[in-house]
N, CA, C, O and the ligand as a Tripos MOL2 file, in Angstrom:
@<TRIPOS>MOLECULE
protein
  301   299    76     0     0
PROTEIN
NO_CHARGES

@<TRIPOS>ATOM
      1 N          13.7040    6.3980   15.3630 N.3       1 MET1
      2 CA         12.6830    6.6370   14.3390 C.3       1 MET1
      3 C          11.5370    5.6460   14.5100 C.2       1 MET1
      4 O          11.7350    4.5030   14.9210 O.2       1 MET1
      5 N          10.3620    6.1010   14.1930 N.am      2 LYS2
      6 CA          9.1800    5.2670   14.3560 C.3       2 LYS2
      7 C           9.1270    4.1880   13.2760 C.2       2 LYS2
      8 O           9.3550    4.4470   12.0950 O.2       2 LYS2
      9 N           8.8200    2.9760   13.7200 N.am      3 MET3
     10 CA          8.6960    1.8530   12.7950 C.3       3 MET3
     11 C           7.3900    1.9730   12.0130 C.2       3 MET3
     12 O           6.3290    2.2400   12.5760 O.2       3 MET3
     13 N           7.4950    1.7700   10.7170 N.am      4 ARG4
     14 CA          6.3030    1.8360    9.8780 C.3       4 ARG4
     15 C           5.9210    0.4350    9.4310 C.2       4 ARG4
     16 O           6.7860   -0.4060    9.1880 O.2       4 ARG4
     17 N           4.6300    0.1910    9.3240 N.am      5 MET5
     18 CA          4.2040   -1.1090    8.8100 C.3       5 MET5
     19 C           2.8430   -1.0220    8.1380 C.2       5 MET5
     20 O           2.0050   -0.1880    8.4780 O.2       5 MET5
     21 N           2.6570   -1.9010    7.1870 N.am      6 VAL6
     22 CA          1.3640   -2.0110    6.5350 C.3       6 VAL6
     23 C           1.1610   -3.4820    6.1670 C.2       6 VAL6
     24 O           2.0820   -4.1540    5.7040 O.2       6 VAL6
     25 N          -0.0520   -3.9600    6.3820 N.am      7 LYS7
     26 CA         -0.3640   -5.3630    6.1020 C.3       7 LYS7
     27 C          -1.2150   -5.4720    4.8510 C.2       7 LYS7
     28 O          -1.9190   -4.5320    4.4790 O.2       7 LYS7
     29 N          -1.1450   -6.6220    4.2100 N.am      8 CYS8
     30 CA         -1.9820   -6.8590    3.0420 C.3       8 CYS8
     31 C          -3.4520   -6.6810    3.3970 C.2       8 CYS8
     32 O          -4.2170   -6.0890    2.6350 O.2       8 CYS8
     33 N          -3.8430   -7.2000    4.5630 N.am      9 SER9
     34 CA         -5.2470   -7.1000    4.9540 C.3       9 SER9
     35 C          -5.6560   -5.6470    5.1970 C.2       9 SER9
     36 O          -6.8370   -5.3080    5.1140 O.2       9 SER9
     37 N          -4.6840   -4.7980    5.4940 N.am     10 ASP10
     38 CA         -4.9810   -3.3810    5.7120 C.3      10 ASP10
     39 C          -5.3990   -2.6710    4.4320 C.2      10 ASP10
     40 O          -6.1470   -1.6930    4.4580 O.2      10 ASP10
     41 N          -4.9040   -3.1780    3.3220 N.am     11 VAL11
     42 CA         -5.1820   -2.4980    2.0590 C.3      11 VAL11
     43 C          -6.1930   -3.2620    1.1950 C.2      11 VAL11
     44 O          -6.3360   -2.9890    0.0030 O.2      11 VAL11
     45 N          -6.8820   -4.2100    1.8070 N.am     12 GLY12
     46 CA         -7.9720   -4.8720    1.1010 C.3      12 GLY12
     47 C          -7.6270   -6.1940    0.4600 C.2      12 GLY12
     48 O          -8.4200   -6.7300   -0.3140 O.2      12 GLY12
     49 N          -6.4450   -6.7390    0.7690 N.am     13 ILE13
     50 CA         -6.0980   -8.0550    0.2390 C.3      13 ILE13
     51 C          -6.2440   -9.0690    1.3660 C.2      13 ILE13
     52 O          -5.4420   -9.1030    2.2990 O.2      13 ILE13
     53 N          -7.2710   -9.8840    1.2630 N.am     14 ASP14
     54 CA         -7.5170  -10.8730    2.3060 C.3      14 ASP14
     55 C          -6.6920  -12.1260    2.0530 C.2      14 ASP14
     56 O          -6.0700  -12.2780    1.0020 O.2      14 ASP14
     57 N          -6.6980  -12.9970    3.0110 N.am     15 ASN15
     58 CA         -6.0110  -14.2810    2.8920 C.3      15 ASN15
     59 C          -4.5050  -14.1430    2.6980 C.2      15 ASN15
     60 O          -3.8720  -14.9890    2.0660 O.2      15 ASN15
     61 N          -3.9520  -13.1030    3.2320 N.am     16 CYS16
     62 CA         -2.5040  -12.9490    3.1770 C.3      16 CYS16
     63 C          -2.0550  -12.2720    4.4580 C.2      16 CYS16
     64 O          -2.6500  -11.2880    4.8970 O.2      16 CYS16
     65 N          -1.0010  -12.8090    5.0510 N.am     17 SER17
     66 CA         -0.5480  -12.2730    6.3240 C.3      17 SER17
     67 C           0.7270  -11.4670    6.1760 C.2      17 SER17
     68 O           1.4040  -11.1770    7.1630 O.2      17 SER17
     69 N           1.0590  -11.1030    4.9350 N.am     18 TYR18
     70 CA          2.2850  -10.3510    4.6940 C.3      18 TYR18
     71 C           2.2490   -8.9850    5.3800 C.2      18 TYR18
     72 O           1.2420   -8.2780    5.3490 O.2      18 TYR18
     73 N           3.3610   -8.6420    5.9910 N.am     19 ILE19
     74 CA          3.4960   -7.3290    6.6180 C.3      19 ILE19
     75 C           4.7640   -6.6800    6.0910 C.2      19 ILE19
     76 O           5.8510   -7.2460    6.2080 O.2      19 ILE19
     77 N           4.6290   -5.5000    5.5140 N.am     20 ALA20
     78 CA          5.7990   -4.7330    5.0800 C.3      20 ALA20
     79 C           6.2330   -3.8650    6.2520 C.2      20 ALA20
     80 O           5.4420   -3.1040    6.8100 O.2      20 ALA20
     81 N           7.5010   -3.9950    6.6120 N.am     21 LEU21
     82 CA          8.0310   -3.2840    7.7780 C.3      21 LEU21
     83 C           9.2420   -2.4450    7.4020 C.2      21 LEU21
     84 O           9.9850   -2.7890    6.4830 O.2      21 LEU21
     85 N           9.4340   -1.3590    8.1060 N.am     22 GLY22
     86 CA         10.6320   -0.5730    7.8590 C.3      22 GLY22
     87 C          10.6210    0.7400    8.5970 C.2      22 GLY22
     88 O           9.6230    1.1150    9.2110 O.2      22 GLY22
     89 N          11.7310    1.4320    8.5330 N.am     23 ASN23
     90 CA         11.8420    2.7260    9.1920 C.3      23 ASN23
     91 C          11.5210    3.8660    8.2460 C.2      23 ASN23
     92 O          11.2490    4.9920    8.6620 O.2      23 ASN23
     93 N          11.5610    3.5470    6.9770 N.am     24 ASP24
     94 CA         11.3920    4.5770    5.9720 C.3      24 ASP24
     95 C          10.0850    4.3780    5.2030 C.2      24 ASP24
     96 O           9.8100    3.2850    4.7070 O.2      24 ASP24
     97 N           9.3000    5.4190    5.1110 N.am     25 LEU25
     98 CA          8.0030    5.3480    4.4320 C.3      25 LEU25
     99 C           8.1200    4.8370    3.0080 C.2      25 LEU25
    100 O           7.3810    3.9440    2.5950 O.2      25 LEU25
    101 N           9.0540    5.4100    2.2610 N.am     26 ASP26
    102 CA          9.2180    5.0200    0.8630 C.3      26 ASP26
    103 C           9.5970    3.5570    0.7380 C.2      26 ASP26
    104 O           9.1300    2.8520   -0.1560 O.2      26 ASP26
    105 N          10.4540    3.1110    1.6530 N.am     27 GLU27
    106 CA         10.9130    1.7350    1.6380 C.3      27 GLU27
    107 C           9.7440    0.7770    1.8850 C.2      27 GLU27
    108 O           9.5820   -0.2130    1.1720 O.2      27 GLU27
    109 N           8.9440    1.0760    2.8860 N.am     28 VAL28
    110 CA          7.7980    0.2260    3.2170 C.3      28 VAL28
    111 C           6.8000    0.2010    2.0630 C.2      28 VAL28
    112 O           6.2600   -0.8450    1.7040 O.2      28 VAL28
    113 N           6.5730    1.3790    1.4960 N.am     29 GLU29
    114 CA          5.6480    1.4900    0.3830 C.3      29 GLU29
    115 C           6.1330    0.6540   -0.7960 C.2      29 GLU29
    116 O           5.3520   -0.0610   -1.4230 O.2      29 GLU29
    117 N           7.4200    0.7480   -1.0920 N.am     30 GLN30
    118 CA          8.0010   -0.0180   -2.1870 C.3      30 GLN30
    119 C           7.9450   -1.5230   -1.9170 C.2      30 GLN30
    120 O           7.6410   -2.3180   -2.8070 O.2      30 GLN30
    121 N           8.2440   -1.8960   -0.6690 N.am     31 ASN31
    122 CA          8.1850   -3.3130   -0.2930 C.3      31 ASN31
    123 C           6.7870   -3.8690   -0.5100 C.2      31 ASN31
    124 O           6.6030   -4.9660   -1.0360 O.2      31 ASN31
    125 N           5.8140   -3.0820   -0.0900 N.am     32 MET32
    126 CA          4.4240   -3.5130   -0.2180 C.3      32 MET32
    127 C           4.0320   -3.6470   -1.6760 C.2      32 MET32
    128 O           3.4010   -4.6280   -2.0710 O.2      32 MET32
    129 N           4.4060   -2.6610   -2.4740 N.am     33 LEU33
    130 CA          4.0480   -2.6950   -3.8910 C.3      33 LEU33
    131 C           4.7080   -3.8600   -4.6130 C.2      33 LEU33
    132 O           4.0850   -4.5180   -5.4460 O.2      33 LEU33
    133 N           5.9770   -4.1100   -4.2900 N.am     34 SER34
    134 CA          6.6430   -5.2070   -4.9850 C.3      34 SER34
    135 C           6.1000   -6.5500   -4.5080 C.2      34 SER34
    136 O           6.0470   -7.5090   -5.2780 O.2      34 SER34
    137 N           5.6970   -6.6210   -3.2370 N.am     35 HIS35
    138 CA          5.0540   -7.8450   -2.7420 C.3      35 HIS35
    139 C           3.7610   -8.0910   -3.5040 C.2      35 HIS35
    140 O           3.4970   -9.2080   -3.9490 O.2      35 HIS35
    141 N           2.9530   -7.0400   -3.6520 N.am     36 ILE36
    142 CA          1.6800   -7.1780   -4.3540 C.3      36 ILE36
    143 C           1.9240   -7.5760   -5.8090 C.2      36 ILE36
    144 O           1.2080   -8.4120   -6.3600 O.2      36 ILE36
    145 N           2.9350   -6.9760   -6.4220 N.am     37 GLU37
    146 CA          3.2300   -7.2890   -7.8180 C.3      37 GLU37
    147 C           3.6720   -8.7330   -8.0110 C.2      37 GLU37
    148 O           3.3340   -9.3610   -9.0150 O.2      37 GLU37
    149 N           4.4240   -9.2600   -7.0530 N.am     38 THR38
    150 CA          4.9060  -10.6270   -7.2220 C.3      38 THR38
    151 C           3.9420  -11.6720   -6.6670 C.2      38 THR38
    152 O           3.6940  -12.6950   -7.3060 O.2      38 THR38
    153 N           3.4000  -11.4110   -5.4740 N.am     39 GLU39
    154 CA          2.5520  -12.4050   -4.8180 C.3      39 GLU39
    155 C           1.0750  -12.3010   -5.1790 C.2      39 GLU39
    156 O           0.3330  -13.2780   -5.0830 O.2      39 GLU39
    157 N           0.6640  -11.1320   -5.5880 N.am     40 HIS40
    158 CA         -0.7580  -10.9460   -5.9020 C.3      40 HIS40
    159 C          -0.9280  -10.4660   -7.3270 C.2      40 HIS40
    160 O          -1.6910   -9.5450   -7.6190 O.2      40 HIS40
    161 N          -0.1930  -11.1200   -8.1940 N.am     41 HIS41
    162 CA         -0.2030  -10.7510   -9.5990 C.3      41 HIS41
    163 C          -1.6170  -10.8010  -10.1910 C.2      41 HIS41
    164 O          -2.0250   -9.9110  -10.9360 O.2      41 HIS41
    165 N          -2.3470  -11.8510   -9.8450 N.am     42 GLU42
    166 CA         -3.7020  -12.0070  -10.3800 C.3      42 GLU42
    167 C          -4.6440  -10.9460   -9.8310 C.2      42 GLU42
    168 O          -5.4940  -10.4140  -10.5440 O.2      42 GLU42
    169 N          -4.4720  -10.6520   -8.5450 N.am     43 PHE43
    170 CA         -5.2890   -9.6180   -7.9180 C.3      43 PHE43
    171 C          -5.0630   -8.2820   -8.6360 C.2      43 PHE43
    172 O          -6.0080   -7.5610   -8.9560 O.2      43 PHE43
    173 N          -3.8110   -7.9820   -8.8740 N.am     44 LEU44
    174 CA         -3.4450   -6.7250   -9.5130 C.3      44 LEU44
    175 C          -3.9490   -6.6720  -10.9540 C.2      44 LEU44
    176 O          -4.3690   -5.6240  -11.4440 O.2      44 LEU44
    177 N          -3.8970   -7.8180  -11.6150 N.am     45 ALA45
    178 CA         -4.3160   -7.8830  -13.0100 C.3      45 ALA45
    179 C          -5.8080   -7.6190  -13.1740 C.2      45 ALA45
    180 O          -6.2650   -7.2140  -14.2420 O.2      45 ALA45
    181 N          -6.5610   -7.8550  -12.1000 N.am     46 ASN46
    182 CA         -7.9990   -7.6440  -12.1540 C.3      46 ASN46
    183 C          -8.4100   -6.2050  -11.8640 C.2      46 ASN46
    184 O          -9.5820   -5.8500  -11.9860 O.2      46 ASN46
    185 N          -7.4530   -5.3920  -11.4860 N.am     47 LEU47
    186 CA         -7.7600   -4.0020  -11.1780 C.3      47 LEU47
    187 C          -7.5720   -3.1240  -12.4090 C.2      47 LEU47
    188 O          -6.6760   -3.3450  -13.2240 O.2      47 LEU47
    189 N          -8.4310   -2.1330  -12.5200 N.am     48 ASN48
    190 CA         -8.1930   -1.1590  -13.5810 C.3      48 ASN48
    191 C          -7.2680   -0.0600  -13.0510 C.2      48 ASN48
    192 O          -6.8950   -0.0560  -11.8780 O.2      48 ASN48
    193 N          -6.9120    0.8560  -13.9260 N.am     49 GLU49
    194 CA         -5.9410    1.8750  -13.5540 C.3      49 GLU49
    195 C          -6.3680    2.6800  -12.3250 C.2      49 GLU49
    196 O          -5.5630    2.9930  -11.4480 O.2      49 GLU49
    197 N          -7.6530    3.0020  -12.2960 N.am     50 HIS50
    198 CA         -8.1860    3.7860  -11.1780 C.3      50 HIS50
    199 C          -8.0860    2.9950   -9.8730 C.2      50 HIS50
    200 O          -7.7250    3.5450   -8.8320 O.2      50 HIS50
    201 N          -8.4070    1.7100   -9.9380 N.am     51 GLU51
    202 CA         -8.3590    0.8740   -8.7350 C.3      51 GLU51
    203 C          -6.9270    0.6820   -8.2380 C.2      51 GLU51
    204 O          -6.6880    0.6010   -7.0330 O.2      51 GLU51
    205 N          -5.9820    0.6110   -9.1690 N.am     52 VAL52
    206 CA         -4.5730    0.5240   -8.7780 C.3      52 VAL52
    207 C          -4.1660    1.7980   -8.0480 C.2      52 VAL52
    208 O          -3.4510    1.7620   -7.0470 O.2      52 VAL52
    209 N          -4.6390    2.9240   -8.5760 N.am     53 HIS53
    210 CA         -4.3700    4.2070   -7.9270 C.3      53 HIS53
    211 C          -4.9400    4.2140   -6.5070 C.2      53 HIS53
    212 O          -4.2850    4.6670   -5.5680 O.2      53 HIS53
    213 N          -6.1640    3.7090   -6.3630 N.am     54 LEU54
    214 CA         -6.7980    3.6710   -5.0500 C.3      54 LEU54
    215 C          -6.0260    2.7720   -4.0940 C.2      54 LEU54
    216 O          -5.8860    3.0730   -2.9080 O.2      54 LEU54
    217 N          -5.5340    1.6760   -4.6250 N.am     55 LEU55
    218 CA         -4.7620    0.7470   -3.8020 C.3      55 LEU55
    219 C          -3.4980    1.4270   -3.2740 C.2      55 LEU55
    220 O          -3.1790    1.3300   -2.0890 O.2      55 LEU55
    221 N          -2.7890    2.1120   -4.1630 N.am     56 LYS56
    222 CA         -1.5830    2.8240   -3.7510 C.3      56 LYS56
    223 C          -1.9310    3.9330   -2.7680 C.2      56 LYS56
    224 O          -1.1920    4.2110   -1.8240 O.2      56 LYS56
    225 N          -3.0700    4.5530   -3.0160 N.am     57 HIS57
    226 CA         -3.5280    5.6090   -2.1240 C.3      57 HIS57
    227 C          -3.7970    5.0390   -0.7280 C.2      57 HIS57
    228 O          -3.4600    5.6610    0.2800 O.2      57 HIS57
    229 N          -4.4020    3.8600   -0.6800 N.am     58 ARG58
    230 CA         -4.6860    3.2180    0.6070 C.3      58 ARG58
    231 C          -3.3970    2.9090    1.3610 C.2      58 ARG58
    232 O          -3.3120    3.1000    2.5740 O.2      58 ARG58
    233 N          -2.3940    2.4290    0.6230 N.am     59 ILE59
    234 CA         -1.1140    2.1190    1.2620 C.3      59 ILE59
    235 C          -0.5170    3.3850    1.8580 C.2      59 ILE59
    236 O          -0.0890    3.3960    3.0120 O.2      59 ILE59
    237 N          -0.4930    4.4450    1.0680 N.am     60 SER60
    238 CA          0.0660    5.7210    1.5420 C.3      60 SER60
    239 C          -0.7060    6.2480    2.7370 C.2      60 SER60
    240 O          -0.1250    6.7050    3.7210 O.2      60 SER60
    241 N          -2.0220    6.1750    2.6330 N.am     61 THR61
    242 CA         -2.8590    6.6750    3.7190 C.3      61 THR61
    243 C          -2.6140    5.8780    4.9750 C.2      61 THR61
    244 O          -2.5330    6.4220    6.0770 O.2      61 THR61
    245 N          -2.4960    4.5640    4.7870 N.am     62 PHE62
    246 CA         -2.2880    3.7140    5.9520 C.3      62 PHE62
    247 C          -0.9620    4.0070    6.6280 C.2      62 PHE62
    248 O          -0.8320    3.8690    7.8440 O.2      62 PHE62
    249 N           0.0100    4.4070    5.8480 N.am     63 LEU63
    250 CA          1.3240    4.7240    6.3980 C.3      63 LEU63
    251 C           1.3570    6.1310    7.0000 C.2      63 LEU63
    252 O           2.3950    6.6100    7.4570 O.2      63 LEU63
    253 N           0.2130    6.7600    6.9860 N.am     64 GLY64
    254 CA          0.1230    8.0630    7.6250 C.3      64 GLY64
    255 C           0.6020    9.2040    6.7790 C.2      64 GLY64
    256 O           0.8870   10.2950    7.2740 O.2      64 GLY64
    257 N           0.6890    8.9380    5.4750 N.am     65 ARG65
    258 CA          1.2200    9.9450    4.5880 C.3      65 ARG65
    259 C           0.1910   11.0490    4.2980 C.2      65 ARG65
    260 O           0.5200   12.2280    4.1700 O.2      65 ARG65
    261 N          -1.0510   10.6110    4.2040 N.am     66 SER66
    262 CA         -2.1090   11.5650    3.9210 C.3      66 SER66
    263 C          -2.6280   12.1540    5.2270 C.2      66 SER66
    264 O          -3.2300   11.4460    6.0340 O.2      66 SER66
    265 N          -2.4020   13.4180    5.4310 N.am     67 CYS67
    266 CA         -2.8160   14.0330    6.6780 C.3      67 CYS67
    267 C          -3.7320   15.2120    6.4090 C.2      67 CYS67
    268 O          -3.9460   16.0590    7.2760 O.2      67 CYS67
    269 N          -4.2740   15.2570    5.1900 N.am     68 GLY68
    270 CA         -5.1520   16.3590    4.8510 C.3      68 GLY68
    271 C          -4.3940   17.5730    4.3670 C.2      68 GLY68
    272 O          -4.9760   18.6430    4.1890 O.2      68 GLY68
    273 N          -3.0960   17.4160    4.1520 N.am     69 CYS69
    274 CA         -2.2930   18.5450    3.7130 C.3      69 CYS69
    275 C          -2.3440   18.7090    2.2000 C.2      69 CYS69
    276 O          -1.7940   19.6570    1.6400 O.2      69 CYS69
    277 N          -3.0240   17.7510    1.5450 N.am     70 GLY70
    278 CA         -3.1570   17.8520    0.0980 C.3      70 GLY70
    279 C          -1.9750   17.2850   -0.6510 C.2      70 GLY70
    280 O          -1.8370   17.4930   -1.8570 O.2      70 GLY70
    281 N          -1.1140   16.5640    0.0610 N.am     71 HIS71
    282 CA          0.0460   15.9620   -0.5920 C.3      71 HIS71
    283 C          -0.3910   14.9570   -1.6510 C.2      71 HIS71
    284 O           0.2040   14.8650   -2.7250 O.2      71 HIS71
    285 N          -1.4480   14.2010   -1.3250 N.am     72 LEU72
    286 CA         -1.9600   13.2230   -2.2680 C.3      72 LEU72
    287 C          -3.2730   13.7130   -2.8280 C.2      72 LEU72
    288 O          -4.0980   14.2770   -2.1090 O.2      72 LEU72
    289 N          -3.4640   13.4940   -4.1180 N.am     73 GLU73
    290 CA         -4.7330   13.8850   -4.6900 C.3      73 GLU73
    291 C          -5.8320   12.9350   -4.2320 C.2      73 GLU73
    292 O          -5.5990   11.7370   -4.0670 O.2      73 GLU73
    293 N          -6.9860   13.4570   -4.0370 N.am     74 MET74
    294 CA         -8.0920   12.6200   -3.6020 C.3      74 MET74
    295 C          -8.5830   11.7520   -4.7520 C.2      74 MET74
    296 O          -8.5340   12.1690   -5.9090 O.2      74 MET74
    297 N          -9.0550   10.5510   -4.4430 N.am     75 PRO75
    298 CA         -9.5570    9.6650   -5.4860 C.3      75 PRO75
    299 C         -10.8020   10.2350   -6.1770 C.2      75 PRO75
    300 O         -11.3480    9.6060   -7.0830 O.2      75 PRO75
    301 ZN          0.1100  -10.2860    0.3510 Zn       76 ZN76
@<TRIPOS>BOND
     1     1     2 1
     2     2     3 1
     3     3     4 2
     4     3     5 am
     5     5     6 1
     6     6     7 1
     7     7     8 2
     8     7     9 am
     9     9    10 1
    10    10    11 1
    11    11    12 2
    12    11    13 am
    13    13    14 1
    14    14    15 1
    15    15    16 2
    16    15    17 am
    17    17    18 1
    18    18    19 1
    19    19    20 2
    20    19    21 am
    21    21    22 1
    22    22    23 1
    23    23    24 2
    24    23    25 am
    25    25    26 1
    26    26    27 1
    27    27    28 2
    28    27    29 am
    29    29    30 1
    30    30    31 1
    31    31    32 2
    32    31    33 am
    33    33    34 1
    34    34    35 1
    35    35    36 2
    36    35    37 am
    37    37    38 1
    38    38    39 1
    39    39    40 2
    40    39    41 am
    41    41    42 1
    42    42    43 1
    43    43    44 2
    44    43    45 am
    45    45    46 1
    46    46    47 1
    47    47    48 2
    48    47    49 am
    49    49    50 1
    50    50    51 1
    51    51    52 2
    52    51    53 am
    53    53    54 1
    54    54    55 1
    55    55    56 2
    56    55    57 am
    57    57    58 1
    58    58    59 1
    59    59    60 2
    60    59    61 am
    61    61    62 1
    62    62    63 1
    63    63    64 2
    64    63    65 am
    65    65    66 1
    66    66    67 1
    67    67    68 2
    68    67    69 am
    69    69    70 1
    70    70    71 1
    71    71    72 2
    72    71    73 am
    73    73    74 1
    74    74    75 1
    75    75    76 2
    76    75    77 am
    77    77    78 1
    78    78    79 1
    79    79    80 2
    80    79    81 am
    81    81    82 1
    82    82    83 1
    83    83    84 2
    84    83    85 am
    85    85    86 1
    86    86    87 1
    87    87    88 2
    88    87    89 am
    89    89    90 1
    90    90    91 1
    91    91    92 2
    92    91    93 am
    93    93    94 1
    94    94    95 1
    95    95    96 2
    96    95    97 am
    97    97    98 1
    98    98    99 1
    99    99   100 2
   100    99   101 am
   101   101   102 1
   102   102   103 1
   103   103   104 2
   104   103   105 am
   105   105   106 1
   106   106   107 1
   107   107   108 2
   108   107   109 am
   109   109   110 1
   110   110   111 1
   111   111   112 2
   112   111   113 am
   113   113   114 1
   114   114   115 1
   115   115   116 2
   116   115   117 am
   117   117   118 1
   118   118   119 1
   119   119   120 2
   120   119   121 am
   121   121   122 1
   122   122   123 1
   123   123   124 2
   124   123   125 am
   125   125   126 1
   126   126   127 1
   127   127   128 2
   128   127   129 am
   129   129   130 1
   130   130   131 1
   131   131   132 2
   132   131   133 am
   133   133   134 1
   134   134   135 1
   135   135   136 2
   136   135   137 am
   137   137   138 1
   138   138   139 1
   139   139   140 2
   140   139   141 am
   141   141   142 1
   142   142   143 1
   143   143   144 2
   144   143   145 am
   145   145   146 1
   146   146   147 1
   147   147   148 2
   148   147   149 am
   149   149   150 1
   150   150   151 1
   151   151   152 2
   152   151   153 am
   153   153   154 1
   154   154   155 1
   155   155   156 2
   156   155   157 am
   157   157   158 1
   158   158   159 1
   159   159   160 2
   160   159   161 am
   161   161   162 1
   162   162   163 1
   163   163   164 2
   164   163   165 am
   165   165   166 1
   166   166   167 1
   167   167   168 2
   168   167   169 am
   169   169   170 1
   170   170   171 1
   171   171   172 2
   172   171   173 am
   173   173   174 1
   174   174   175 1
   175   175   176 2
   176   175   177 am
   177   177   178 1
   178   178   179 1
   179   179   180 2
   180   179   181 am
   181   181   182 1
   182   182   183 1
   183   183   184 2
   184   183   185 am
   185   185   186 1
   186   186   187 1
   187   187   188 2
   188   187   189 am
   189   189   190 1
   190   190   191 1
   191   191   192 2
   192   191   193 am
   193   193   194 1
   194   194   195 1
   195   195   196 2
   196   195   197 am
   197   197   198 1
   198   198   199 1
   199   199   200 2
   200   199   201 am
   201   201   202 1
   202   202   203 1
   203   203   204 2
   204   203   205 am
   205   205   206 1
   206   206   207 1
   207   207   208 2
   208   207   209 am
   209   209   210 1
   210   210   211 1
   211   211   212 2
   212   211   213 am
   213   213   214 1
   214   214   215 1
   215   215   216 2
   216   215   217 am
   217   217   218 1
   218   218   219 1
   219   219   220 2
   220   219   221 am
   221   221   222 1
   222   222   223 1
   223   223   224 2
   224   223   225 am
   225   225   226 1
   226   226   227 1
   227   227   228 2
   228   227   229 am
   229   229   230 1
   230   230   231 1
   231   231   232 2
   232   231   233 am
   233   233   234 1
   234   234   235 1
   235   235   236 2
   236   235   237 am
   237   237   238 1
   238   238   239 1
   239   239   240 2
   240   239   241 am
   241   241   242 1
   242   242   243 1
   243   243   244 2
   244   243   245 am
   245   245   246 1
   246   246   247 1
   247   247   248 2
   248   247   249 am
   249   249   250 1
   250   250   251 1
   251   251   252 2
   252   251   253 am
   253   253   254 1
   254   254   255 1
   255   255   256 2
   256   255   257 am
   257   257   258 1
   258   258   259 1
   259   259   260 2
   260   259   261 am
   261   261   262 1
   262   262   263 1
   263   263   264 2
   264   263   265 am
   265   265   266 1
   266   266   267 1
   267   267   268 2
   268   267   269 am
   269   269   270 1
   270   270   271 1
   271   271   272 2
   272   271   273 am
   273   273   274 1
   274   274   275 1
   275   275   276 2
   276   275   277 am
   277   277   278 1
   278   278   279 1
   279   279   280 2
   280   279   281 am
   281   281   282 1
   282   282   283 1
   283   283   284 2
   284   283   285 am
   285   285   286 1
   286   286   287 1
   287   287   288 2
   288   287   289 am
   289   289   290 1
   290   290   291 1
   291   291   292 2
   292   291   293 am
   293   293   294 1
   294   294   295 1
   295   295   296 2
   296   295   297 am
   297   297   298 1
   298   298   299 1
   299   299   300 2
@<TRIPOS>SUBSTRUCTURE
     1 MET1         2 RESIDUE 1 A MET
     2 LYS2         6 RESIDUE 1 A LYS
     3 MET3        10 RESIDUE 1 A MET
     4 ARG4        14 RESIDUE 1 A ARG
     5 MET5        18 RESIDUE 1 A MET
     6 VAL6        22 RESIDUE 1 A VAL
     7 LYS7        26 RESIDUE 1 A LYS
     8 CYS8        30 RESIDUE 1 A CYS
     9 SER9        34 RESIDUE 1 A SER
    10 ASP10       38 RESIDUE 1 A ASP
    11 VAL11       42 RESIDUE 1 A VAL
    12 GLY12       46 RESIDUE 1 A GLY
    13 ILE13       50 RESIDUE 1 A ILE
    14 ASP14       54 RESIDUE 1 A ASP
    15 ASN15       58 RESIDUE 1 A ASN
    16 CYS16       62 RESIDUE 1 A CYS
    17 SER17       66 RESIDUE 1 A SER
    18 TYR18       70 RESIDUE 1 A TYR
    19 ILE19       74 RESIDUE 1 A ILE
    20 ALA20       78 RESIDUE 1 A ALA
    21 LEU21       82 RESIDUE 1 A LEU
    22 GLY22       86 RESIDUE 1 A GLY
    23 ASN23       90 RESIDUE 1 A ASN
    24 ASP24       94 RESIDUE 1 A ASP
    25 LEU25       98 RESIDUE 1 A LEU
    26 ASP26      102 RESIDUE 1 A ASP
    27 GLU27      106 RESIDUE 1 A GLU
    28 VAL28      110 RESIDUE 1 A VAL
    29 GLU29      114 RESIDUE 1 A GLU
    30 GLN30      118 RESIDUE 1 A GLN
    31 ASN31      122 RESIDUE 1 A ASN
    32 MET32      126 RESIDUE 1 A MET
    33 LEU33      130 RESIDUE 1 A LEU
    34 SER34      134 RESIDUE 1 A SER
    35 HIS35      138 RESIDUE 1 A HIS
    36 ILE36      142 RESIDUE 1 A ILE
    37 GLU37      146 RESIDUE 1 A GLU
    38 THR38      150 RESIDUE 1 A THR
    39 GLU39      154 RESIDUE 1 A GLU
    40 HIS40      158 RESIDUE 1 A HIS
    41 HIS41      162 RESIDUE 1 A HIS
    42 GLU42      166 RESIDUE 1 A GLU
    43 PHE43      170 RESIDUE 1 A PHE
    44 LEU44      174 RESIDUE 1 A LEU
    45 ALA45      178 RESIDUE 1 A ALA
    46 ASN46      182 RESIDUE 1 A ASN
    47 LEU47      186 RESIDUE 1 A LEU
    48 ASN48      190 RESIDUE 1 A ASN
    49 GLU49      194 RESIDUE 1 A GLU
    50 HIS50      198 RESIDUE 1 A HIS
    51 GLU51      202 RESIDUE 1 A GLU
    52 VAL52      206 RESIDUE 1 A VAL
    53 HIS53      210 RESIDUE 1 A HIS
    54 LEU54      214 RESIDUE 1 A LEU
    55 LEU55      218 RESIDUE 1 A LEU
    56 LYS56      222 RESIDUE 1 A LYS
    57 HIS57      226 RESIDUE 1 A HIS
    58 ARG58      230 RESIDUE 1 A ARG
    59 ILE59      234 RESIDUE 1 A ILE
    60 SER60      238 RESIDUE 1 A SER
    61 THR61      242 RESIDUE 1 A THR
    62 PHE62      246 RESIDUE 1 A PHE
    63 LEU63      250 RESIDUE 1 A LEU
    64 GLY64      254 RESIDUE 1 A GLY
    65 ARG65      258 RESIDUE 1 A ARG
    66 SER66      262 RESIDUE 1 A SER
    67 CYS67      266 RESIDUE 1 A CYS
    68 GLY68      270 RESIDUE 1 A GLY
    69 CYS69      274 RESIDUE 1 A CYS
    70 GLY70      278 RESIDUE 1 A GLY
    71 HIS71      282 RESIDUE 1 A HIS
    72 LEU72      286 RESIDUE 1 A LEU
    73 GLU73      290 RESIDUE 1 A GLU
    74 MET74      294 RESIDUE 1 A MET
    75 PRO75      298 RESIDUE 1 A PRO
    76 ZN76       301 GROUP 0 **** ****
């Protein structure tokens, strides 16, 4: 199975070298979200609901989930 990964810098969080790795898309996505929730609490607190949605959308897109099939709603 193909290894999946996403970095903090990939989704717009600078000054962090964290990389979420895994074989499973959901697992990587969850790892990334929980990392952001614990390590970037202040960053997250500054986002409004729409921006949080965009952030999650970026993570999914980066993991190759969005392929134009309409699985994810557009921002
Ligand atoms: Zn980070």
